[in-house]
C-alpha positions as CSV (number, residue, x, y, z in Angstrom):
1,M,0.7,-17.6,-9.7
2,L,-2.2,-16.8,-11.6
3,S,-2.2,-17.9,-15.3
4,A,-3.3,-15.9,-18.3
5,Q,-6.2,-18.2,-19.0
6,S,-7.5,-18.3,-15.7
7,L,-7.7,-14.3,-15.6
8,L,-9.1,-14.1,-19.1
9,H,-12.0,-16.4,-18.3
10,P,-13.3,-15.7,-14.9
11,P,-16.2,-17.4,-13.4
12,Q,-19.7,-15.9,-14.5
13,N,-21.1,-16.8,-11.3
14,K,-20.3,-17.8,-7.6
15,Q,-21.2,-21.5,-8.4
16,Q,-18.7,-21.5,-11.2
17,A,-16.1,-19.8,-9.0
18,R,-16.5,-22.4,-6.5
19,A,-16.1,-25.3,-8.8
20,S,-13.1,-23.7,-10.6
21,S,-11.2,-22.6,-7.6
22,S,-10.6,-26.3,-6.4
23,T,-8.4,-26.8,-9.9
24,D,-6.5,-23.6,-9.4
25,Q,-3.5,-24.0,-7.5
26,S,-2.9,-20.3,-7.0
27,S,-6.5,-19.3,-5.8
28,I,-7.6,-19.6,-2.3
29,P,-10.1,-22.5,-1.9
30,S,-13.8,-21.7,-1.4
31,R,-15.2,-21.0,2.0
32,S,-18.1,-19.3,3.6
33,T,-17.5,-16.2,6.0
34,R,-18.1,-18.6,8.9
35,E,-15.2,-21.0,8.0
36,R,-12.3,-18.8,9.1
37,S,-9.8,-21.7,9.9
38,G,-9.7,-22.6,6.1
39,S,-8.9,-19.3,4.9
40,E,-5.9,-18.9,7.4
41,A,-4.5,-22.2,6.2
42,T,-4.7,-21.2,2.6
43,L,-3.7,-17.5,3.0
44,I,0.0,-18.6,2.8
45,T,-0.4,-19.6,-0.9
46,I,-1.7,-16.2,-2.2
47,Y,1.1,-14.4,0.0
48,S,3.7,-16.1,-2.0
49,M,2.5,-13.8,-4.7
50,Y,3.5,-10.6,-2.8
51,G,6.8,-11.7,-1.2
52,E,8.0,-10.7,2.3
53,E,5.9,-8.0,3.6
54,R,7.9,-5.3,5.2
55,R,6.9,-2.1,4.1
56,S,3.9,0.5,5.0
57,S,3.2,3.1,7.7
58,W,1.0,5.4,9.1
59,A,0.8,9.3,9.6
60,P,-1.6,11.4,11.9
61,T,-3.8,14.2,11.2
62,K,-2.5,16.7,13.5
63,D,0.5,18.7,13.8
64,V,3.2,16.2,13.6
65,S,6.2,18.4,14.7
66,Q,5.1,17.6,18.1
67,V,5.4,14.4,20.1
68,L,1.6,13.5,20.7
69,I,0.7,11.2,23.5
70,S,-2.6,9.7,24.7
71,Q,-3.8,9.1,28.3
72,D,-3.9,5.3,27.9
73,S,-1.2,4.1,25.4
74,L,2.0,4.8,23.8
75,H,2.4,5.0,19.8
76,P,5.7,5.8,18.2
77,H,4.9,7.3,15.2
78,P,6.3,8.5,11.6
79,S,5.0,11.6,10.1
80,P,6.1,12.8,6.7
81,S,3.8,15.8,6.7
82,P,4.6,19.0,4.8
83,D,4.1,20.7,8.1
84,S,6.2,18.8,10.1
85,G,9.3,20.4,9.7
86,G,11.4,17.3,9.3
87,T,11.7,13.8,7.7
88,P,9.6,11.1,8.7
89,I,10.6,8.6,11.4
90,S,13.5,9.4,13.4
91,T,14.7,8.8,17.0
92,T,16.6,10.5,19.6
93,A,19.6,9.2,17.9
94,Q,20.6,10.3,14.6
95,L,19.0,8.1,11.8
96,T,19.7,8.0,8.2
97,D,17.4,9.7,6.5
98,A,-4.2,-11.6,-5.9
99,D,-7.1,-12.5,-5.0
100,T,-9.5,-15.0,-6.5
101,H,-12.5,-12.7,-5.9
102,E,-14.4,-15.9,-5.0
103,R,-16.4,-14.3,-2.2
104,P,-19.4,-14.9,0.1
105,P,-22.9,-13.4,-0.9
106,R,-23.3,-9.9,0.3
107,A,-25.9,-9.8,3.2
108,Q,-28.7,-7.6,2.4
109,L,-28.9,-5.2,5.2
110,P,-31.0,-1.9,5.9
111,N,-28.8,1.2,5.2
112,D,-28.8,2.3,8.7
113,S,-28.1,-1.4,10.1
114,R,-25.6,-1.9,12.7
115,P,-25.2,-4.5,15.6
116,L,-27.9,-4.1,18.2
117,S,-25.2,-3.2,20.8
118,A,-22.5,-1.5,18.6
119,P,-20.5,1.4,20.0
120,E,-21.5,4.9,19.1
121,P,-19.8,6.6,16.2
122,R,-16.3,7.3,17.3
123,D,-15.0,10.8,17.8
124,S,-12.0,11.3,15.6
125,T,-10.1,13.8,18.1
126,S,-7.4,12.5,20.4
127,L,-5.9,14.0,23.6
128,E,-2.6,15.3,22.9
129,Y,0.5,16.4,24.9
130,A,3.7,17.8,23.7
131,I,6.8,16.1,25.5
132,T,9.1,19.0,25.0
133,S,10.7,18.5,28.3
134,S,12.1,15.1,27.6
135,L,12.7,15.4,23.7
136,S,13.1,19.1,23.2
137,L,11.3,19.1,20.0
138,P,10.5,22.5,18.4
139,T,6.8,23.0,17.3
140,Q,6.0,24.2,13.8
141,S,3.2,26.2,12.5
142,A,0.4,24.1,11.0
143,S,0.2,25.9,7.8
144,V,3.7,27.1,7.0
145,P,6.2,24.4,6.2
146,A,9.3,24.5,8.4
147,S,12.9,24.9,7.0
148,P,15.1,21.6,6.6
149,T,16.2,20.3,9.8
150,T,18.0,17.3,11.0
151,P,15.8,14.1,11.4
152,R,14.4,14.2,14.8
153,P,12.0,12.0,16.9
154,V,8.3,12.1,15.9
155,L,5.9,10.1,17.8
156,F,2.0,9.7,17.7
157,L,0.2,8.4,20.5
158,D,-3.6,7.5,19.9
159,K,-6.5,8.1,22.1
160,P,-9.9,8.4,20.4
161,T,-12.4,9.2,23.0
162,P,-15.9,7.9,22.2
163,P,-18.4,7.1,25.0
164,T,-17.0,4.4,27.2
165,P,-19.0,1.0,27.0
166,S,-19.9,-0.5,30.3
167,P,-16.7,-2.0,32.0
168,S,-18.3,-5.4,32.6
169,T,-19.2,-6.1,28.9
170,P,-17.1,-8.8,27.4
171,I,-16.0,-7.9,23.6
172,S,-17.7,-11.1,22.5
173,H,-21.0,-10.4,24.0
174,E,-21.8,-7.6,21.3
175,Q,-25.2,-8.6,19.6
176,P,-24.7,-9.0,15.8
177,L,-27.5,-8.5,13.3
178,L,-29.1,-11.8,12.5
179,T,-27.8,-11.4,8.9
180,E,-24.2,-10.5,10.0
181,D,-21.7,-13.4,10.6
182,P,-20.9,-13.6,14.4
183,D,-17.3,-13.7,13.6
184,S,-17.3,-10.5,11.6
185,S,-19.2,-8.8,14.6
186,F,-16.7,-10.1,17.2
187,I,-13.9,-8.6,15.0
188,R,-15.4,-5.3,14.6
189,N,-16.5,-4.9,18.2
190,T,-12.9,-5.9,19.2
191,Y,-11.3,-3.4,17.3
192,A,-13.8,-0.8,18.3
193,Q,-12.9,-1.7,22.2
194,L,-9.3,-1.5,21.3
195,D,-9.7,1.9,19.8
196,V,-11.1,3.2,23.2
197,C,-8.4,1.5,25.3
198,G,-5.2,1.4,23.0
199,V,-2.8,-1.4,23.3
200,K,0.1,-1.7,25.7
201,G,3.4,-1.5,24.1
202,D,2.3,-0.1,20.8
203,G,5.4,-0.1,18.4
204,Y,7.8,-2.4,20.3
205,E,5.8,-5.3,21.5
206,E,4.2,-8.0,19.5
207,G,0.8,-7.7,21.2
208,I,-1.7,-10.4,21.8
209,E,-4.0,-12.1,19.2
210,R,-7.6,-11.7,20.1
211,T,-10.1,-12.1,17.1
212,R,-8.6,-15.3,15.8
213,A,-8.4,-16.8,19.3
214,R,-12.0,-15.4,20.4
215,L,-10.2,-13.8,23.2
216,N,-12.7,-12.1,25.7
217,A,-11.7,-9.3,27.5
218,T,-13.6,-6.3,29.1
219,I,-12.9,-2.5,28.9
220,E,-12.0,-2.7,32.5
221,Q,-9.3,-5.6,32.0
222,L,-7.8,-3.9,28.9
223,R,-7.5,-0.7,30.7
224,A,-5.8,-2.3,33.7
225,S,-3.2,-3.7,31.4
226,M,-2.1,-0.3,30.2
227,F,1.0,1.7,31.5
228,A,0.0,4.4,34.0
229,T,2.9,6.6,32.9
230,K,2.8,8.9,29.7
231,E,6.6,9.2,29.6
232,L,8.5,7.3,27.0
233,T,10.3,4.2,28.5
234,S,14.1,3.5,28.0
235,K,12.9,0.3,26.0
236,E,10.8,2.2,23.6
237,I,13.4,4.6,22.9
238,D,16.1,1.8,22.3
239,V,13.5,0.0,20.0
240,L,13.1,3.4,18.0
241,R,16.8,3.9,17.5
242,T,16.8,0.6,15.4
243,V,14.4,1.8,12.7
244,D,15.5,3.2,9.4
245,R,14.3,6.6,8.0
246,Y,10.9,5.3,7.0
247,G,10.4,3.3,10.3
248,F,11.4,-0.1,9.1
249,F,13.1,-2.6,11.5
250,S,15.3,-4.3,9.1
251,T,16.0,-4.6,5.3
252,P,15.3,-7.9,3.6
253,S,17.8,-10.6,2.7
254,S,17.0,-12.9,0.0
255,D,18.6,-15.1,-2.7
256,R,16.5,-13.1,-5.0
257,L,17.6,-9.6,-4.1
258,L,18.9,-8.2,-7.4
259,L,20.5,-5.0,-8.4
260,L,18.7,-3.4,-11.1
261,P,21.3,-2.0,-13.4
262,T,21.2,1.3,-15.1
263,S,20.3,1.0,-18.8
264,K,20.5,3.0,-22.0
265,P,17.2,4.7,-23.2
266,L,14.5,2.4,-24.5
267,S,15.0,1.6,-28.3
268,L,14.8,-1.2,-30.8
269,Y,17.2,-3.9,-29.4
270,T,18.8,-6.4,-31.7
271,P,20.3,-9.3,-29.7
272,T,23.6,-10.5,-30.2
273,T,25.2,-13.8,-28.7
274,S,24.6,-13.5,-25.0
275,T,27.6,-14.8,-22.9
276,V,26.2,-13.7,-19.5
277,P,24.7,-16.2,-17.2
278,P,20.8,-16.5,-16.9
279,T,20.6,-15.1,-13.5
280,P,22.9,-12.3,-12.1
281,S,24.4,-12.6,-8.8
282,P,22.1,-11.8,-5.8
283,L,22.8,-8.9,-3.4
284,P,23.7,-9.8,0.2
285,R,21.3,-6.9,1.5
286,V,19.3,-3.9,0.6
287,P,21.7,-1.0,0.7
288,P,20.7,1.5,3.7
289,V,18.3,4.3,2.9
290,S,20.1,7.3,1.4
291,V,19.3,11.0,1.7
292,S,19.7,13.0,-1.4
293,P,22.3,15.9,-1.1
294,K,19.7,17.9,-2.9
295,E,16.9,17.2,-0.3
296,S,17.1,20.7,1.5
297,S,17.0,22.6,-1.8
298,R,14.1,20.7,-3.2
299,I,12.2,21.3,0.1
300,S,12.6,25.1,-0.6
301,K,11.5,24.7,-4.3
302,W,8.2,22.8,-3.1
303,D,7.8,25.6,-0.6
304,R,7.4,28.1,-3.4
305,M,5.3,25.7,-5.6
306,L,2.5,25.0,-3.4
307,E,0.0,27.1,-1.5
308,A,-2.7,26.2,0.8
309,P,-5.6,28.7,0.4
310,A,-7.4,29.7,3.7
311,P,-9.5,28.5,5.4
312,N,-8.9,25.1,4.2
313,R,-5.0,24.5,5.0
314,D,-5.3,20.8,4.4
315,L,-5.6,20.8,0.7
316,W,-2.6,22.2,-1.1
317,T,-2.8,23.5,-4.6
318,L,0.0,24.1,-7.1
319,K,0.6,27.8,-8.2
320,A,-0.3,28.6,-11.7
321,S,3.1,30.0,-12.3
322,K,4.6,26.7,-11.5
323,E,2.8,24.4,-13.7
324,D,5.5,23.9,-16.3
325,K,8.1,22.8,-13.4
326,L,5.7,20.2,-11.9
327,R,6.5,17.2,-14.2
328,E,10.3,17.8,-13.9
329,R,10.1,18.0,-10.2
330,I,7.9,15.1,-9.7
331,Y,10.5,12.8,-11.7
332,K,13.4,14.4,-9.3
333,G,11.7,13.2,-6.3
334,V,9.2,14.7,-4.1
335,P,10.8,15.4,-0.6
336,D,9.3,13.5,2.1
337,R,8.2,16.5,4.0
338,W,5.9,17.5,1.2
339,R,4.8,13.9,-0.1
340,R,1.3,14.0,1.7
341,A,0.4,17.3,0.4
342,V,1.6,16.6,-3.3
343,W,-0.1,13.1,-3.3
344,A,-3.4,14.5,-2.1
345,M,-3.0,17.4,-4.8
346,L,-2.0,15.0,-7.7
347,I,-4.7,12.4,-6.9
348,S,-7.5,15.1,-6.7
349,R,-6.2,16.6,-9.8
350,K,-6.5,13.4,-11.9
351,A,-9.6,12.2,-10.3
352,G,-11.5,15.4,-10.5
353,N,-14.6,15.8,-8.2
354,R,-14.8,12.1,-7.7
355,A,-14.4,12.2,-3.8
356,P,-16.8,10.7,-1.1
357,P,-18.4,13.1,1.2
358,P,-16.2,14.0,4.1
359,D,-18.4,12.0,6.9
360,K,-18.5,8.9,4.7
361,Y,-15.4,7.2,6.3
362,Q,-16.9,7.4,9.9
363,E,-20.5,6.4,8.7
364,L,-19.0,3.2,7.3
365,I,-16.8,2.1,10.1
366,D,-19.6,0.7,12.2
367,K,-21.5,-1.0,9.2
368,P,-20.9,-4.8,8.8
369,S,-18.8,-6.0,5.7
370,D,-18.7,-9.5,4.3
371,Y,-15.1,-9.2,4.3
372,D,-14.0,-8.3,7.8
373,I,-12.5,-11.9,8.5
374,Q,-10.4,-12.0,5.5
375,I,-9.1,-8.4,6.3
376,D,-8.5,-9.1,10.0
377,L,-6.4,-12.2,8.6
378,D,-4.4,-9.9,6.2
379,V,-3.5,-6.8,8.4
380,P,-0.9,-8.5,10.6
381,R,0.8,-10.3,8.0
382,T,1.0,-7.3,5.4
383,I,3.2,-4.9,7.1
384,S,4.7,-6.4,10.4
385,G,8.3,-5.2,9.6
386,H,7.2,-1.3,10.4
387,V,7.4,0.1,13.9
388,M,3.9,1.3,13.5
389,F,2.4,-2.2,12.3
390,R,4.4,-4.5,14.5
391,T,1.9,-4.4,17.5
392,R,-1.1,-6.7,16.9
393,Y,-4.1,-4.2,17.2
394,G,-1.7,-1.3,17.5
395,L,-2.7,2.0,15.9
396,G,-1.4,1.3,12.6
397,Q,-2.9,-2.2,12.4
398,R,-6.5,-0.8,13.7
399,S,-6.1,2.1,11.1
400,L,-5.5,-0.3,8.3
401,F,-8.5,-2.5,9.4
402,H,-10.8,0.4,9.5
403,V,-9.7,1.9,6.1
404,L,-9.9,-1.6,4.3
405,H,-13.4,-2.4,6.0
406,S,-14.6,0.9,4.8
407,F,-13.3,0.7,1.3
408,S,-14.5,-3.1,1.0
409,L,-18.1,-1.4,1.1
410,K,-17.4,1.1,-1.7
411,C,-17.9,-1.2,-4.7
412,E,-20.1,-4.4,-4.9
413,D,-18.0,-5.8,-7.6
414,C,-14.6,-5.3,-6.1
415,G,-15.2,-5.6,-2.3
416,Y,-11.9,-6.6,-0.7
417,C,-8.9,-8.1,-2.3
418,Q,-5.5,-8.7,-0.7
419,G,-3.7,-6.4,-3.1
420,M,-5.4,-3.3,-1.7
421,G,-3.6,-3.9,1.9
422,P,-0.2,-2.8,0.7
423,I,-1.6,0.3,-1.2
424,A,-3.7,1.3,1.7
425,A,-0.8,0.9,4.1
426,T,1.5,3.1,1.9
427,L,-1.0,5.7,1.9
428,L,-1.6,5.5,5.6
429,F,2.3,6.2,6.1
430,Y,1.6,9.7,4.8
431,M,-2.2,10.3,5.5
432,E,-4.7,10.1,8.3
433,P,-7.1,7.2,7.9
434,E,-10.0,9.4,6.7
435,R,-7.7,11.0,3.9
436,T,-6.5,7.5,2.9
437,Y,-10.1,6.3,2.5
438,T,-10.8,9.3,0.3
439,S,-7.7,8.5,-1.8
440,L,-8.4,5.0,-2.4
441,C,-11.9,5.9,-3.7
442,Q,-10.4,8.5,-5.9
443,L,-7.9,5.8,-7.3
444,H,-10.9,3.5,-7.8
445,D,-12.9,5.9,-9.8
446,G,-10.3,8.5,-11.2
447,F,-7.3,6.1,-11.9
448,N,-9.8,3.4,-13.0
449,M,-8.2,1.0,-10.4
450,H,-11.7,-0.4,-10.3
451,T,-10.8,-2.7,-13.3
452,I,-7.5,-3.9,-11.5
453,F,-9.7,-5.1,-8.4
454,Q,-12.6,-6.5,-10.2
455,P,-13.3,-10.3,-10.5
456,G,-11.2,-11.3,-13.5
457,F,-8.7,-8.5,-13.2
458,P,-9.7,-6.8,-16.6
459,G,-7.4,-3.8,-15.9
460,L,-4.6,-6.1,-15.0
461,L,-4.8,-8.0,-18.2
462,E,-5.1,-4.7,-20.2
463,S,-1.9,-3.4,-18.7
464,I,-0.2,-6.7,-19.5
465,Y,-1.4,-6.7,-23.1
466,V,0.2,-3.1,-23.6
467,Q,3.5,-4.4,-21.7
468,E,3.7,-7.4,-24.1
469,K,3.0,-5.2,-27.2
470,V,6.0,-2.7,-26.1
471,T,8.2,-5.9,-25.3
472,Q,7.5,-7.2,-28.8
473,R,8.2,-4.0,-30.6
474,M,11.4,-3.1,-28.7
475,M,12.8,-6.3,-27.6
476,P,11.6,-9.0,-30.2
477,G,14.3,-11.6,-29.2
478,V,13.0,-11.4,-25.6
479,Y,9.5,-11.6,-26.6
480,A,10.4,-14.8,-28.7
481,A,12.5,-16.2,-25.6
482,F,9.3,-15.9,-23.5
483,Q,7.2,-17.8,-26.1
484,K,10.0,-20.4,-26.4
485,H,10.1,-21.0,-22.6
486,M,6.4,-20.6,-22.3
487,I,6.6,-17.7,-19.9
488,S,3.5,-16.1,-19.0
489,T,3.6,-12.4,-18.1
490,T,0.9,-12.9,-15.6
491,S,3.1,-15.3,-13.7
492,Y,5.6,-12.6,-12.8
493,A,3.9,-9.2,-13.3
494,T,0.6,-9.7,-11.5
495,K,1.9,-8.6,-8.2
496,W,3.5,-5.6,-9.9
497,Y,0.3,-4.2,-11.1
498,I,-2.2,-5.2,-8.1
499,T,0.1,-3.7,-5.4
500,L,1.7,-0.9,-7.4
501,F,5.1,-2.3,-6.9
502,A,5.0,-2.6,-3.2
503,N,7.1,-5.3,-2.0
504,S,9.1,-5.6,-5.4
505,V,11.5,-2.4,-5.0
506,P,12.7,-0.7,-2.0
507,F,10.4,1.6,-0.4
508,Q,12.1,4.7,-1.3
509,T,11.9,3.5,-4.9
510,Q,8.3,2.8,-4.7
511,L,7.5,6.1,-3.2
512,R,9.0,7.9,-6.3
513,L,7.3,5.5,-8.6
514,W,4.0,6.7,-6.8
515,D,4.9,10.1,-7.2
516,A,5.0,9.5,-11.1
517,F,1.9,7.4,-11.0
518,F,-0.3,9.9,-9.3
519,L,1.0,12.5,-12.0
520,E,0.5,10.5,-15.1
521,G,-1.6,7.3,-14.5
522,R,-1.1,3.7,-15.3
523,D,0.9,3.9,-18.1
524,V,3.8,4.7,-15.6
525,L,3.4,1.2,-14.2
526,V,3.7,-0.5,-17.9
527,V,6.8,1.4,-18.5
528,M,8.2,0.4,-15.2
529,A,7.6,-3.0,-15.9
530,V,9.3,-2.8,-19.4
531,A,12.2,-1.0,-17.6
532,I,12.8,-4.3,-15.7
533,V,12.7,-6.6,-18.4
534,W,14.8,-4.1,-20.5
535,A,17.6,-4.1,-17.8
536,F,17.8,-7.8,-17.8
537,K,17.4,-8.5,-21.4
538,D,20.8,-10.1,-22.0
539,H,20.1,-12.4,-19.0
540,L,16.7,-13.4,-20.6
541,L,18.4,-14.0,-23.7
542,S,21.1,-16.4,-22.4
543,K,21.8,-19.5,-24.2
544,T,21.3,-21.3,-20.8
545,A,18.1,-19.5,-19.8
546,S,15.4,-21.8,-18.7
547,F,11.7,-21.4,-17.7
548,E,13.0,-21.7,-14.0
549,S,15.8,-19.2,-14.5
550,I,13.7,-16.6,-16.3
551,L,10.6,-16.9,-13.8
552,S,13.0,-16.6,-10.9
553,L,14.8,-13.5,-12.2
554,L,11.7,-11.6,-12.8
555,S,10.1,-12.7,-9.6
556,S,13.1,-11.0,-7.5
557,F,13.2,-7.9,-5.3
558,F,14.8,-5.2,-7.5
559,V,17.3,-2.7,-6.0
560,P,17.9,0.2,-8.4
561,E,21.7,0.7,-8.9
562,D,21.2,4.4,-9.7
563,E,17.7,5.5,-8.6
564,D,17.8,8.9,-10.2
565,A,18.9,7.2,-13.6
566,L,16.1,4.8,-13.3
567,F,13.4,7.7,-13.1
568,R,15.3,9.5,-15.9
569,W,14.8,6.4,-18.1
570,I,11.0,6.2,-17.2
571,S,10.6,10.0,-17.7
572,K,12.2,9.8,-21.1
573,A,10.1,6.7,-22.2
574,M,6.7,8.7,-21.1
575,E,7.9,11.7,-23.3
576,D,8.0,9.4,-26.2
577,K,4.9,10.7,-28.0
578,K,4.8,7.7,-30.5
579,L,5.1,5.3,-27.7
580,K,2.4,7.0,-25.6
581,A,0.1,7.1,-28.6
582,D,0.6,3.3,-29.3
583,M,-0.1,2.6,-25.8
584,V,-3.3,4.4,-25.9
585,R,-4.3,2.5,-29.1
586,W,-3.1,-0.9,-27.7
587,R,-5.5,-0.4,-24.7
588,S,-8.4,0.4,-27.2
589,E,-7.4,-2.8,-29.0
590,W,-7.8,-4.8,-26.0
591,T,-11.0,-3.6,-25.1
592,E,-12.2,-4.5,-28.6
593,L,-10.8,-7.8,-28.2
594,V,-12.6,-8.5,-25.1
595,S,-16.0,-7.2,-26.6
596,Q,-15.7,-9.5,-29.5
597,G,-14.4,-12.6,-27.2
598,K,-11.1,-12.7,-29.1
599,D,-9.1,-12.3,-26.0
600,A,-8.3,-15.7,-25.4
601,G,-4.8,-16.9,-26.5
602,V,-3.7,-13.3,-27.1
603,L,-1.4,-13.0,-24.2
604,L,1.6,-14.9,-23.7
């Protein structure tokens, strides 16, 4: 894991970064953009920071109450839109509801540069057909949320319709610019070709690796491999029956799967003699996803809280008369049917007018990026446990690649880092790619995520400093135990902040945490981190606790005993005016320490 010292003193230039990376066990070794094999071998190292990747998803732009299908490919699709009239991902059967920042030099390209034979900009529209005869799905208005219904099958099948390249042109024969890495050009052109053709068995077959294997194919060959029928196959339906409410094939099983117990409100804790073991007993499995019995009533309440002013029915706003109800209902959990609209609204409210032009995403898709090789390596490893991301180069993986590719061109300092993948993937679960890109830009600017992704992780270190200050004040015994056992906060909390707790808590818990994060900002993440430490304080203070037991405990996957109780705890802590004022002060203190060069040795 990343140490506090390595984060406090990042390399000042790329030469220092290359020299220092060889001595840091947790960092990816230096490589040029042409040396792909080395990055594949070392990618496993940084992925140990994120744990087992299993959660993420994708959502379409159209009316998702229908079953949408393309001419050439089948794409089963979850869709938690406020207009869908149902909960996300169901089937015909009843379902229960890091980075080292050591990057290659950026190529200096003209603003209008693109590969000499790159495809024309893609049309975002798709051919859609409702399979009402086979699945009997009701359709809903695109502007009025439907009343609560039983979960039902919702599939999305992609068919972008750009001009068709010549059938005889192999993927690898596209001519890159002289300043662009040939491998990067091959990767972008492969994704562009597959956007035209789709991928056979999307959602229930593994797919074929093409970019790493440099597998050539023509448009004619790719189209010949597709199914001729537009109907769902029995195999596809059988696979869809196995997924949970959010589209995951299976829940994780791990010896570090721990129950996060319900705790008393945060206050000064005076330790007593602890007789508990240093590590609690692990859970055998993650409990199945449950649906709140109040889901239907909450949907109705959000129906009355939001409105979509004409003519733009895509951007929902909060009614002025409901402003005093917003925070309470956010912490109770946003219904999945409304989550896309609420997230877009909250992000826009906090980010202000910091949004890219509407056509920026499409403009960036065909521009080269120095990070395409690494993004292509990360995409299939980030979210393979979900139905929409299971198939190599399927609709979900292509969407994630395009979003991360475009976002890597947003900021010269941030570029791309691996922690962006789980964030983009979760947003894709509820938003179309264009909206996901816009939301990432708003998070970068309006939520100051820029400092989280920058080389050296300055925003991460700031949050860790605040977390340690809260721990020192409220749990002095635990803070002393961390000092005694030499436990660096960066060794266990880095992945929490960089991925916004993706892969650290169940997906349903992660969604509710993001509800609060989009409302109140990064302090919520600090309070969540403190909540985990607070819940296990007796184990951390055990007489037999050690460096290994503490680090193993805090690096676990946490399943809340009572999710509602956890968020009441977080809400109460965020309501503490003195604590919030202190958190603001501690952030200012850290900024001052950094500016004076006195930050070394301050963190555990």
